[in-house]
Structures are given as structure tokens and as C-alpha cells.
mmCIF file as gemmi writes it, N, C-alpha and C atoms, coordinates in Angstrom:
data_model
loop_
_atom_site.group_PDB
_atom_site.id
_atom_site.type_symbol
_atom_site.label_atom_id
_atom_site.label_alt_id
_atom_site.label_comp_id
_atom_site.label_asym_id
_atom_site.label_entity_id
_atom_site.label_seq_id
_atom_site.pdbx_PDB_ins_code
_atom_site.Cartn_x
_atom_site.Cartn_y
_atom_site.Cartn_z
_atom_site.occupancy
_atom_site.B_iso_or_equiv
_atom_site.pdbx_formal_charge
_atom_site.auth_seq_id
_atom_site.auth_asym_id
_atom_site.pdbx_PDB_model_num
ATOM 1 N N . MET Axp A 1 ? 0.848 -1.166 0 1 0 ? 1 A 1
ATOM 2 C CA . MET Axp A 1 ? 0 0 0 1 0 ? 1 A 1
ATOM 3 C C . MET Axp A 1 ? 0.895 1.231 0 1 0 ? 1 A 1
ATOM 4 N N . ALA Axp A 2 ? 0.547 2.2 -0.845 1 0 ? 2 A 1
ATOM 5 C CA . ALA Axp A 2 ? 1.355 3.409 -0.972 1 0 ? 2 A 1
ATOM 6 C C . ALA Axp A 2 ? 0.933 4.463 0.04 1 0 ? 2 A 1
ATOM 7 N N . LYS Axp A 3 ? 1.922 5.224 0.5 1 0 ? 3 A 1
ATOM 8 C CA . LYS Axp A 3 ? 1.633 6.367 1.353 1 0 ? 3 A 1
ATOM 9 C C . LYS Axp A 3 ? 1.636 7.598 0.466 1 0 ? 3 A 1
ATOM 10 N N . THR Axp A 4 ? 0.592 8.441 0.635 1 0 ? 4 A 1
ATOM 11 C CA . THR Axp A 4 ? 0.446 9.626 -0.193 1 0 ? 4 A 1
ATOM 12 C C . THR Axp A 4 ? 0.059 10.802 0.685 1 0 ? 4 A 1
ATOM 13 N N . LEU Axp A 5 ? 0.722 11.923 0.48 1 0 ? 5 A 1
ATOM 14 C CA . LEU Axp A 5 ? 0.41 13.139 1.214 1 0 ? 5 A 1
ATOM 15 C C . LEU Axp A 5 ? -0.585 13.937 0.379 1 0 ? 5 A 1
ATOM 16 N N . ILE Axp A 6 ? -1.801 14.144 0.928 1 0 ? 6 A 1
ATOM 17 C CA . ILE Axp A 6 ? -2.831 14.892 0.201 1 0 ? 6 A 1
ATOM 18 C C . ILE Axp A 6 ? -3.553 15.846 1.143 1 0 ? 6 A 1
ATOM 19 N N . ASP Axp A 7 ? -4.099 16.9 0.58 1 0 ? 7 A 1
ATOM 20 C CA . ASP Axp A 7 ? -4.943 17.819 1.339 1 0 ? 7 A 1
ATOM 21 C C . ASP Axp A 7 ? -6.376 17.327 1.217 1 0 ? 7 A 1
ATOM 22 N N . LEU Axp A 8 ? -7.068 17.237 2.346 1 0 ? 8 A 1
ATOM 23 C CA . LEU Axp A 8 ? -8.437 16.742 2.365 1 0 ? 8 A 1
ATOM 24 C C . LEU Axp A 8 ? -9.39 17.811 2.856 1 0 ? 8 A 1
ATOM 25 N N . ASP Axp A 9 ? -10.597 17.78 2.341 1 0 ? 9 A 1
ATOM 26 C CA . ASP Axp A 9 ? -11.675 18.633 2.812 1 0 ? 9 A 1
ATOM 27 C C . ASP Axp A 9 ? -12.175 18.013 4.118 1 0 ? 9 A 1
ATOM 28 N N . ASP Axp A 10 ? -11.897 18.659 5.247 1 0 ? 10 A 1
ATOM 29 C CA . ASP Axp A 10 ? -12.238 18.094 6.56 1 0 ? 10 A 1
ATOM 30 C C . ASP Axp A 10 ? -13.737 17.86 6.737 1 0 ? 10 A 1
ATOM 31 N N . GLU Axp A 11 ? -14.563 18.77 6.234 1 0 ? 11 A 1
ATOM 32 C CA . GLU Axp A 11 ? -16.012 18.606 6.369 1 0 ? 11 A 1
ATOM 33 C C . GLU Axp A 11 ? -16.503 17.423 5.531 1 0 ? 11 A 1
ATOM 34 N N . LEU Axp A 12 ? -15.978 17.297 4.32 1 0 ? 12 A 1
ATOM 35 C CA . LEU Axp A 12 ? -16.357 16.187 3.446 1 0 ? 12 A 1
ATOM 36 C C . LEU Axp A 12 ? -15.882 14.86 4.036 1 0 ? 12 A 1
ATOM 37 N N . LEU Axp A 13 ? -14.685 14.869 4.604 1 0 ? 13 A 1
ATOM 38 C CA . LEU Axp A 13 ? -14.157 13.662 5.237 1 0 ? 13 A 1
ATOM 39 C C . LEU Axp A 13 ? -15.029 13.263 6.435 1 0 ? 13 A 1
ATOM 40 N N . ALA Axp A 14 ? -15.477 14.245 7.221 1 0 ? 14 A 1
ATOM 41 C CA . ALA Axp A 14 ? -16.339 13.963 8.365 1 0 ? 14 A 1
ATOM 42 C C . ALA Axp A 14 ? -17.678 13.383 7.91 1 0 ? 14 A 1
ATOM 43 N N . GLN Axp A 15 ? -18.231 13.916 6.818 1 0 ? 15 A 1
ATOM 44 C CA . GLN Axp A 15 ? -19.492 13.385 6.291 1 0 ? 15 A 1
ATOM 45 C C . GLN Axp A 15 ? -19.304 11.953 5.802 1 0 ? 15 A 1
ATOM 46 N N . ALA Axp A 16 ? -18.223 11.718 5.077 1 0 ? 16 A 1
ATOM 47 C CA . ALA Axp A 16 ? -17.939 10.371 4.576 1 0 ? 16 A 1
ATOM 48 C C . ALA Axp A 16 ? -17.734 9.404 5.729 1 0 ? 16 A 1
ATOM 49 N N . ARG Axp A 17 ? -17.046 9.847 6.761 1 0 ? 17 A 1
ATOM 50 C CA . ARG Axp A 17 ? -16.799 9.006 7.945 1 0 ? 17 A 1
ATOM 51 C C . ARG Axp A 17 ? -18.117 8.619 8.605 1 0 ? 17 A 1
ATOM 52 N N . GLN Axp A 18 ? -19.052 9.568 8.701 1 0 ? 18 A 1
ATOM 53 C CA . GLN Axp A 18 ? -20.355 9.295 9.306 1 0 ? 18 A 1
ATOM 54 C C . GLN Axp A 18 ? -21.158 8.334 8.421 1 0 ? 18 A 1
ATOM 55 N N . ILE Axp A 19 ? -21.172 8.56 7.114 1 0 ? 19 A 1
ATOM 56 C CA . ILE Axp A 19 ? -21.925 7.705 6.19 1 0 ? 19 A 1
ATOM 57 C C . ILE Axp A 19 ? -21.388 6.28 6.202 1 0 ? 19 A 1
ATOM 58 N N . LEU Axp A 20 ? -20.064 6.158 6.171 1 0 ? 20 A 1
ATOM 59 C CA . LEU Axp A 20 ? -19.443 4.837 6.108 1 0 ? 20 A 1
ATOM 60 C C . LEU Axp A 20 ? -19.309 4.166 7.469 1 0 ? 20 A 1
ATOM 61 N N . GLY Axp A 21 ? -19.442 4.946 8.524 1 0 ? 21 A 1
ATOM 62 C CA . GLY Axp A 21 ? -19.3 4.381 9.867 1 0 ? 21 A 1
ATOM 63 C C . GLY Axp A 21 ? -17.877 3.979 10.193 1 0 ? 21 A 1
ATOM 64 N N . THR Axp A 22 ? -16.924 4.735 9.673 1 0 ? 22 A 1
ATOM 65 C CA . THR Axp A 22 ? -15.513 4.413 9.897 1 0 ? 22 A 1
ATOM 66 C C . THR Axp A 22 ? -14.942 5.255 11.034 1 0 ? 22 A 1
ATOM 67 N N . ASP Axp A 23 ? -13.798 4.79 11.569 1 0 ? 23 A 1
ATOM 68 C CA . ASP Axp A 23 ? -13.194 5.456 12.72 1 0 ? 23 A 1
ATOM 69 C C . ASP Axp A 23 ? -11.945 6.27 12.381 1 0 ? 23 A 1
ATOM 70 N N . THR Axp A 24 ? -11.312 5.959 11.249 1 0 ? 24 A 1
ATOM 71 C CA . THR Axp A 24 ? -10.061 6.631 10.912 1 0 ? 24 A 1
ATOM 72 C C . THR Axp A 24 ? -10.128 7.236 9.518 1 0 ? 24 A 1
ATOM 73 N N . LYS Axp A 25 ? -9.209 8.176 9.27 1 0 ? 25 A 1
ATOM 74 C CA . LYS Axp A 25 ? -9.132 8.767 7.925 1 0 ? 25 A 1
ATOM 75 C C . LYS Axp A 25 ? -8.807 7.698 6.892 1 0 ? 25 A 1
ATOM 76 N N . LYS Axp A 26 ? -7.879 6.822 7.232 1 0 ? 26 A 1
ATOM 77 C CA . LYS Axp A 26 ? -7.478 5.763 6.31 1 0 ? 26 A 1
ATOM 78 C C . LYS Axp A 26 ? -8.664 4.863 5.964 1 0 ? 26 A 1
ATOM 79 N N . ALA Axp A 27 ? -9.411 4.432 6.969 1 0 ? 27 A 1
ATOM 80 C CA . ALA Axp A 27 ? -10.568 3.564 6.734 1 0 ? 27 A 1
ATOM 81 C C . ALA Axp A 27 ? -11.639 4.294 5.93 1 0 ? 27 A 1
ATOM 82 N N . THR Axp A 28 ? -11.808 5.585 6.185 1 0 ? 28 A 1
ATOM 83 C CA . THR Axp A 28 ? -12.806 6.375 5.469 1 0 ? 28 A 1
ATOM 84 C C . THR Axp A 28 ? -12.444 6.512 4.008 1 0 ? 28 A 1
ATOM 85 N N . ILE Axp A 29 ? -11.223 6.85 3.729 1 0 ? 29 A 1
ATOM 86 C CA . ILE Axp A 29 ? -10.79 7.026 2.34 1 0 ? 29 A 1
ATOM 87 C C . ILE Axp A 29 ? -10.815 5.696 1.593 1 0 ? 29 A 1
ATOM 88 N N . ASN Axp A 30 ? -10.299 4.632 2.212 1 0 ? 30 A 1
ATOM 89 C CA . ASN Axp A 30 ? -10.333 3.324 1.558 1 0 ? 30 A 1
ATOM 90 C C . ASN Axp A 30 ? -11.769 2.846 1.354 1 0 ? 30 A 1
ATOM 91 N N . GLY Axp A 31 ? -12.637 3.088 2.327 1 0 ? 31 A 1
ATOM 92 C CA . GLY Axp A 31 ? -14.047 2.721 2.191 1 0 ? 31 A 1
ATOM 93 C C . GLY Axp A 31 ? -14.724 3.497 1.076 1 0 ? 31 A 1
ATOM 94 N N . ALA Axp A 32 ? -14.42 4.782 0.976 1 0 ? 32 A 1
ATOM 95 C CA . ALA Axp A 32 ? -15 5.606 -0.085 1 0 ? 32 A 1
ATOM 96 C C . ALA Axp A 32 ? -14.509 5.146 -1.456 1 0 ? 32 A 1
ATOM 97 N N . LEU Axp A 33 ? -13.244 4.807 -1.56 1 0 ? 33 A 1
ATOM 98 C CA . LEU Axp A 33 ? -12.702 4.304 -2.828 1 0 ? 33 A 1
ATOM 99 C C . LEU Axp A 33 ? -13.359 2.98 -3.209 1 0 ? 33 A 1
ATOM 100 N N . ARG Axp A 34 ? -13.513 2.077 -2.231 1 0 ? 34 A 1
ATOM 101 C CA . ARG Axp A 34 ? -14.188 0.8 -2.501 1 0 ? 34 A 1
ATOM 102 C C . ARG Axp A 34 ? -15.617 1.029 -2.972 1 0 ? 34 A 1
ATOM 103 N N . GLU Axp A 35 ? -16.307 1.954 -2.345 1 0 ? 35 A 1
ATOM 104 C CA . GLU Axp A 35 ? -17.708 2.214 -2.679 1 0 ? 35 A 1
ATOM 105 C C . GLU Axp A 35 ? -17.845 2.798 -4.09 1 0 ? 35 A 1
ATOM 106 N N . ILE Axp A 36 ? -16.975 3.695 -4.474 1 0 ? 36 A 1
ATOM 107 C CA . ILE Axp A 36 ? -17.079 4.275 -5.819 1 0 ? 36 A 1
ATOM 108 C C . ILE Axp A 36 ? -16.75 3.224 -6.877 1 0 ? 36 A 1
ATOM 109 N N . VAL Axp A 37 ? -15.81 2.352 -6.602 1 0 ? 37 A 1
ATOM 110 C CA . VAL Axp A 37 ? -15.494 1.262 -7.537 1 0 ? 37 A 1
ATOM 111 C C . VAL Axp A 37 ? -16.661 0.284 -7.605 1 0 ? 37 A 1
ATOM 112 N N . ARG Axp A 38 ? -17.301 -0.016 -6.461 1 0 ? 38 A 1
ATOM 113 C CA . ARG Axp A 38 ? -18.462 -0.9 -6.442 1 0 ? 38 A 1
ATOM 114 C C . ARG Axp A 38 ? -19.606 -0.298 -7.247 1 0 ? 38 A 1
ATOM 115 N N . GLN Axp A 39 ? -19.852 1.001 -7.061 1 0 ? 39 A 1
ATOM 116 C CA . GLN Axp A 39 ? -20.929 1.662 -7.803 1 0 ? 39 A 1
ATOM 117 C C . GLN Axp A 39 ? -20.652 1.644 -9.303 1 0 ? 39 A 1
ATOM 118 N N . TRP Axp A 40 ? -19.402 1.866 -9.693 1 0 ? 40 A 1
ATOM 119 C CA . TRP Axp A 40 ? -19.042 1.81 -11.11 1 0 ? 40 A 1
ATOM 120 C C . TRP Axp A 40 ? -19.305 0.406 -11.661 1 0 ? 40 A 1
ATOM 121 N N . ALA Axp A 41 ? -18.95 -0.626 -10.892 1 0 ? 41 A 1
ATOM 122 C CA . ALA Axp A 41 ? -19.147 -2.007 -11.344 1 0 ? 41 A 1
ATOM 123 C C . ALA Axp A 41 ? -20.636 -2.316 -11.524 1 0 ? 41 A 1
ATOM 124 N N . VAL Axp A 42 ? -21.48 -1.807 -10.644 1 0 ? 42 A 1
ATOM 125 C CA . VAL Axp A 42 ? -22.924 -2.015 -10.758 1 0 ? 42 A 1
ATOM 126 C C . VAL Axp A 42 ? -23.443 -1.367 -12.039 1 0 ? 42 A 1
ATOM 127 N N . VAL Axp A 43 ? -23.016 -0.144 -12.299 1 0 ? 43 A 1
ATOM 128 C CA . VAL Axp A 43 ? -23.446 0.551 -13.52 1 0 ? 43 A 1
ATOM 129 C C . VAL Axp A 43 ? -22.932 -0.188 -14.749 1 0 ? 43 A 1
ATOM 130 N N . GLU Axp A 44 ? -21.682 -0.59 -14.733 1 0 ? 44 A 1
ATOM 131 C CA . GLU Axp A 44 ? -21.089 -1.303 -15.867 1 0 ? 44 A 1
ATOM 132 C C . GLU Axp A 44 ? -21.813 -2.627 -16.115 1 0 ? 44 A 1
ATOM 133 N N . PHE Axp A 45 ? -22.181 -3.333 -15.054 1 0 ? 45 A 1
ATOM 134 C CA . PHE Axp A 45 ? -22.922 -4.58 -15.188 1 0 ? 45 A 1
ATOM 135 C C . PHE Axp A 45 ? -24.256 -4.32 -15.885 1 0 ? 45 A 1
ATOM 136 N N . GLY Axp A 46 ? -24.93 -3.243 -15.494 1 0 ? 46 A 1
ATOM 137 C CA . GLY Axp A 46 ? -26.193 -2.876 -16.122 1 0 ? 46 A 1
ATOM 138 C C . GLY Axp A 46 ? -26.022 -2.55 -17.598 1 0 ? 46 A 1
ATOM 139 N N . VAL Axp A 47 ? -24.96 -1.839 -17.927 1 0 ? 47 A 1
ATOM 140 C CA . VAL Axp A 47 ? -24.68 -1.509 -19.325 1 0 ? 47 A 1
ATOM 141 C C . VAL Axp A 47 ? -24.455 -2.786 -20.128 1 0 ? 47 A 1
ATOM 142 N N . LEU Axp A 48 ? -23.678 -3.702 -19.582 1 0 ? 48 A 1
ATOM 143 C CA . LEU Axp A 48 ? -23.428 -4.972 -20.27 1 0 ? 48 A 1
ATOM 144 C C . LEU Axp A 48 ? -24.716 -5.773 -20.43 1 0 ? 48 A 1
ATOM 145 N N . ALA Axp A 49 ? -25.531 -5.802 -19.373 1 0 ? 49 A 1
ATOM 146 C CA . ALA Axp A 49 ? -26.787 -6.555 -19.426 1 0 ? 49 A 1
ATOM 147 C C . ALA Axp A 49 ? -27.727 -5.972 -20.48 1 0 ? 49 A 1
ATOM 148 N N . ARG Axp A 50 ? -27.859 -4.64 -20.503 1 0 ? 50 A 1
ATOM 149 C CA . ARG Axp A 50 ? -28.719 -4.005 -21.499 1 0 ? 50 A 1
ATOM 150 C C . ARG Axp A 50 ? -28.177 -4.199 -22.909 1 0 ? 50 A 1
ATOM 151 N N . GLY Axp A 51 ? -26.884 -4.377 -23.024 1 0 ? 51 A 1
ATOM 152 C CA . GLY Axp A 51 ? -26.253 -4.605 -24.321 1 0 ? 51 A 1
ATOM 153 C C . GLY Axp A 51 ? -26.396 -6.042 -24.805 1 0 ? 51 A 1
ATOM 154 N N . GLY Axp A 52 ? -26.938 -6.917 -23.964 1 0 ? 52 A 1
ATOM 155 C CA . GLY Axp A 52 ? -27.207 -8.285 -24.371 1 0 ? 52 A 1
ATOM 156 C C . GLY Axp A 52 ? -26.086 -9.272 -24.128 1 0 ? 52 A 1
ATOM 157 N N . VAL Axp A 53 ? -25.049 -8.873 -23.422 1 0 ? 53 A 1
ATOM 158 C CA . VAL Axp A 53 ? -23.906 -9.759 -23.225 1 0 ? 53 A 1
ATOM 159 C C . VAL Axp A 53 ? -24.269 -11.035 -22.456 1 0 ? 53 A 1
ATOM 160 N N . PHE Axp A 54 ? -25.337 -10.996 -21.657 1 0 ? 54 A 1
ATOM 161 C CA . PHE Axp A 54 ? -25.726 -12.155 -20.875 1 0 ? 54 A 1
ATOM 162 C C . PHE Axp A 54 ? -26.885 -12.932 -21.494 1 0 ? 54 A 1
ATOM 163 N N . ASP Axp A 55 ? -27.399 -12.47 -22.618 1 0 ? 55 A 1
ATOM 164 C CA . ASP Axp A 55 ? -28.575 -13.101 -23.231 1 0 ? 55 A 1
ATOM 165 C C . ASP Axp A 55 ? -28.376 -14.589 -23.483 1 0 ? 55 A 1
ATOM 166 N N . GLU Axp A 56 ? -27.221 -14.973 -23.948 1 0 ? 56 A 1
ATOM 167 C CA . GLU Axp A 56 ? -26.966 -16.381 -24.247 1 0 ? 56 A 1
ATOM 168 C C . GLU Axp A 56 ? -26.995 -17.226 -22.971 1 0 ? 56 A 1
ATOM 169 N N . LEU Axp A 57 ? -26.526 -16.659 -21.879 1 0 ? 57 A 1
ATOM 170 C CA . LEU Axp A 57 ? -26.535 -17.379 -20.606 1 0 ? 57 A 1
ATOM 171 C C . LEU Axp A 57 ? -27.942 -17.527 -20.044 1 0 ? 57 A 1
ATOM 172 N N . LEU Axp A 58 ? -28.835 -16.639 -20.452 1 0 ? 58 A 1
ATOM 173 C CA . LEU Axp A 58 ? -30.196 -16.639 -19.922 1 0 ? 58 A 1
ATOM 174 C C . LEU Axp A 58 ? -31.208 -17.183 -20.923 1 0 ? 58 A 1
ATOM 175 N N . ALA Axp A 59 ? -30.733 -17.912 -21.93 1 0 ? 59 A 1
ATOM 176 C CA . ALA Axp A 59 ? -31.621 -18.444 -22.956 1 0 ? 59 A 1
ATOM 177 C C . ALA Axp A 59 ? -32.681 -19.327 -22.307 1 0 ? 59 A 1
ATOM 178 N N . VAL Axp A 60 ? -33.93 -19.081 -22.645 1 0 ? 60 A 1
ATOM 179 C CA . VAL Axp A 60 ? -35.048 -19.846 -22.1 1 0 ? 60 A 1
ATOM 180 C C . VAL Axp A 60 ? -35.756 -20.523 -23.263 1 0 ? 60 A 1
ATOM 181 N N . GLY Axp A 61 ? -35.986 -21.847 -23.116 1 0 ? 61 A 1
ATOM 182 C CA . GLY Axp A 61 ? -36.653 -22.614 -24.163 1 0 ? 61 A 1
ATOM 183 C C . GLY Axp A 61 ? -38.141 -22.329 -24.223 1 0 ? 61 A 1
ATOM 184 N N . ASP Axp A 62 ? -38.821 -22.909 -25.189 1 0 ? 62 A 1
ATOM 185 C CA . ASP Axp A 62 ? -40.264 -22.781 -25.37 1 0 ? 62 A 1
ATOM 186 C C . ASP Axp A 62 ? -40.962 -23.467 -24.202 1 0 ? 62 A 1
ATOM 187 N N . PRO Axp A 63 ? -41.836 -22.759 -23.47 1 0 ? 63 A 1
ATOM 188 C CA . PRO Axp A 63 ? -42.517 -23.355 -22.31 1 0 ? 63 A 1
ATOM 189 C C . PRO Axp A 63 ? -43.306 -24.603 -22.656 1 0 ? 63 A 1
ATOM 190 N N . SER Axp A 64 ? -43.805 -24.735 -23.855 1 0 ? 64 A 1
ATOM 191 C CA . SER Axp A 64 ? -44.596 -25.907 -24.217 1 0 ? 64 A 1
ATOM 192 C C . SER Axp A 64 ? -43.742 -27.157 -24.362 1 0 ? 64 A 1
ATOM 193 N N . GLU Axp A 65 ? -42.425 -26.984 -24.466 1 0 ? 65 A 1
ATOM 194 C CA . GLU Axp A 65 ? -41.526 -28.125 -24.621 1 0 ? 65 A 1
ATOM 195 C C . GLU Axp A 65 ? -41.183 -28.772 -23.279 1 0 ? 65 A 1
ATOM 196 N N . ALA Axp A 66 ? -41.36 -28.07 -22.198 1 0 ? 66 A 1
ATOM 197 C CA . ALA Axp A 66 ? -40.99 -28.594 -20.88 1 0 ? 66 A 1
ATOM 198 C C . ALA Axp A 66 ? -42.068 -29.531 -20.365 1 0 ? 66 A 1
ATOM 199 N N . GLU Axp A 67 ? -41.629 -30.514 -19.58 1 0 ? 67 A 1
ATOM 200 C CA . GLU Axp A 67 ? -42.581 -31.43 -18.954 1 0 ? 67 A 1
ATOM 201 C C . GLU Axp A 67 ? -43.474 -30.643 -18.011 1 0 ? 67 A 1
ATOM 202 N N . GLY Axp A 68 ? -44.754 -30.93 -18.017 1 0 ? 68 A 1
ATOM 203 C CA . GLY Axp A 68 ? -45.676 -30.257 -17.111 1 0 ? 68 A 1
ATOM 204 C C . GLY Axp A 68 ? -45.985 -28.838 -17.525 1 0 ? 68 A 1
ATOM 205 N N . GLY Axp A 69 ? -45.547 -28.404 -18.709 1 0 ? 69 A 1
ATOM 206 C CA . GLY Axp A 69 ? -45.86 -27.069 -19.2 1 0 ? 69 A 1
ATOM 207 C C . GLY Axp A 69 ? -45.034 -25.962 -18.572 1 0 ? 69 A 1
ATOM 208 N N . GLY Axp A 70 ? -43.976 -26.308 -17.822 1 0 ? 70 A 1
ATOM 209 C CA . GLY Axp A 70 ? -43.138 -25.287 -17.194 1 0 ? 70 A 1
ATOM 210 C C . GLY Axp A 70 ? -42.124 -24.722 -18.173 1 0 ? 70 A 1
ATOM 211 N N . ARG Axp A 71 ? -41.247 -23.873 -17.664 1 0 ? 71 A 1
ATOM 212 C CA . ARG Axp A 71 ? -40.207 -23.28 -18.49 1 0 ? 71 A 1
ATOM 213 C C . ARG Axp A 71 ? -38.954 -24.138 -18.441 1 0 ? 71 A 1
ATOM 214 N N . THR Axp A 72 ? -38.203 -24.144 -19.519 1 0 ? 72 A 1
ATOM 215 C CA . THR Axp A 72 ? -36.949 -24.882 -19.567 1 0 ? 72 A 1
ATOM 216 C C . THR Axp A 72 ? -35.83 -23.899 -19.865 1 0 ? 72 A 1
ATOM 217 N N . ALA Axp A 73 ? -34.794 -23.957 -19.084 1 0 ? 73 A 1
ATOM 218 C CA . ALA Axp A 73 ? -33.633 -23.102 -19.318 1 0 ? 73 A 1
ATOM 219 C C . ALA Axp A 73 ? -32.409 -23.979 -19.462 1 0 ? 73 A 1
ATOM 220 N N . THR Axp A 74 ? -31.66 -23.773 -20.511 1 0 ? 74 A 1
ATOM 221 C CA . THR Axp A 74 ? -30.455 -24.556 -20.736 1 0 ? 74 A 1
ATOM 222 C C . THR Axp A 74 ? -29.288 -23.599 -20.915 1 0 ? 74 A 1
ATOM 223 N N . ARG Axp A 75 ? -28.27 -23.777 -20.114 1 0 ? 75 A 1
ATOM 224 C CA . ARG Axp A 75 ? -27.055 -22.984 -20.276 1 0 ? 75 A 1
ATOM 225 C C . ARG Axp A 75 ? -26.297 -23.505 -21.476 1 0 ? 75 A 1
ATOM 226 N N . PRO Axp A 76 ? -25.737 -22.639 -22.296 1 0 ? 76 A 1
ATOM 227 C CA . PRO Axp A 76 ? -24.939 -23.109 -23.423 1 0 ? 76 A 1
ATOM 228 C C . PRO Axp A 76 ? -23.808 -24.008 -22.951 1 0 ? 76 A 1
ATOM 229 N N . GLY Axp A 77 ? -23.663 -25.156 -23.571 1 0 ? 77 A 1
ATOM 230 C CA . GLY Axp A 77 ? -22.61 -26.094 -23.21 1 0 ? 77 A 1
ATOM 231 C C . GLY Axp A 77 ? -22.947 -26.954 -22.013 1 0 ? 77 A 1
ATOM 232 N N . ALA Axp A 78 ? -24.111 -26.75 -21.407 1 0 ? 78 A 1
ATOM 233 C CA . ALA Axp A 78 ? -24.489 -27.531 -20.233 1 0 ? 78 A 1
ATOM 234 C C . ALA Axp A 78 ? -25.08 -28.862 -20.661 1 0 ? 78 A 1
ATOM 235 N N . ALA Axp A 79 ? -24.792 -29.89 -19.883 1 0 ? 79 A 1
ATOM 236 C CA . ALA Axp A 79 ? -25.296 -31.234 -20.185 1 0 ? 79 A 1
ATOM 237 C C . ALA Axp A 79 ? -26.642 -31.463 -19.517 1 0 ? 79 A 1
ATOM 238 N N . VAL Axp A 80 ? -27.055 -30.553 -18.638 1 0 ? 80 A 1
ATOM 239 C CA . VAL Axp A 80 ? -28.27 -30.737 -17.874 1 0 ? 80 A 1
ATOM 240 C C . VAL Axp A 80 ? -29.282 -29.659 -18.271 1 0 ? 80 A 1
ATOM 241 N N . GLU Axp A 81 ? -30.52 -30.072 -18.425 1 0 ? 81 A 1
ATOM 242 C CA . GLU Axp A 81 ? -31.593 -29.136 -18.708 1 0 ? 81 A 1
ATOM 243 C C . GLU Axp A 81 ? -32.419 -28.987 -17.443 1 0 ? 81 A 1
ATOM 244 N N . PHE Axp A 82 ? -32.729 -27.753 -17.074 1 0 ? 82 A 1
ATOM 245 C CA . PHE Axp A 82 ? -33.482 -27.493 -15.853 1 0 ? 82 A 1
ATOM 246 C C . PHE Axp A 82 ? -34.897 -27.118 -16.217 1 0 ? 82 A 1
ATOM 247 N N . ALA Axp A 83 ? -35.871 -27.797 -15.632 1 0 ? 83 A 1
ATOM 248 C CA . ALA Axp A 83 ? -37.282 -27.481 -15.866 1 0 ? 83 A 1
ATOM 249 C C . ALA Axp A 83 ? -37.862 -26.859 -14.611 1 0 ? 83 A 1
ATOM 250 N N . CYS Axp A 84 ? -38.588 -25.768 -14.782 1 0 ? 84 A 1
ATOM 251 C CA . CYS Axp A 84 ? -39.261 -25.099 -13.675 1 0 ? 84 A 1
ATOM 252 C C . CYS Axp A 84 ? -40.748 -25.255 -13.855 1 0 ? 84 A 1
ATOM 253 N N . PRO Axp A 85 ? -41.466 -25.759 -12.857 1 0 ? 85 A 1
ATOM 254 C CA . PRO Axp A 85 ? -42.916 -25.959 -12.997 1 0 ? 85 A 1
ATOM 255 C C . PRO Axp A 85 ? -43.656 -24.634 -13.086 1 0 ? 85 A 1
């Protein structure tokens, strides 16, 4: 872990500390960095999902083909077919 000398906004740091429930400046800054990266990943996941990148993984068969009239989902390359009533 690198040590870095930076000027911080004390009021903003206090707000972040309260929101994150942290006790130290180090924990607050690391927690804030983790949270912004987590939020970016959530947005990026949504962008990928809307772009159809997961469509093949979520392929659902014709409901009339499943036993009992349920839905059938098969993962590409999977040897097992799952039927949901």
C-alpha cells in the first residue's frame, strides 16, 4: 500500500466518515474508494446486461416443450436441462 500526502476537505471527510461508519481517515478514504469502484461495477454490469452480453446465458426454451408445461432453461454447453414448474 502506498503512502500519499494529500490535502483533504475536513467537512467532506467527516461526512464520509459518518456515512461509512468508519473510525479513521485511512478507513474512510479506503471505504469511499471501494464504494465508488463498487458503484461503477454495478453501472457497468447494467450496461453490459442491457447490451445483451448475458442473453446467451439466460436463454429460455419454449414453455410448451418442458414437462408439465413449465419453463426450460439450458445454459450453453451444459449437459443438464433445468425445468421449472
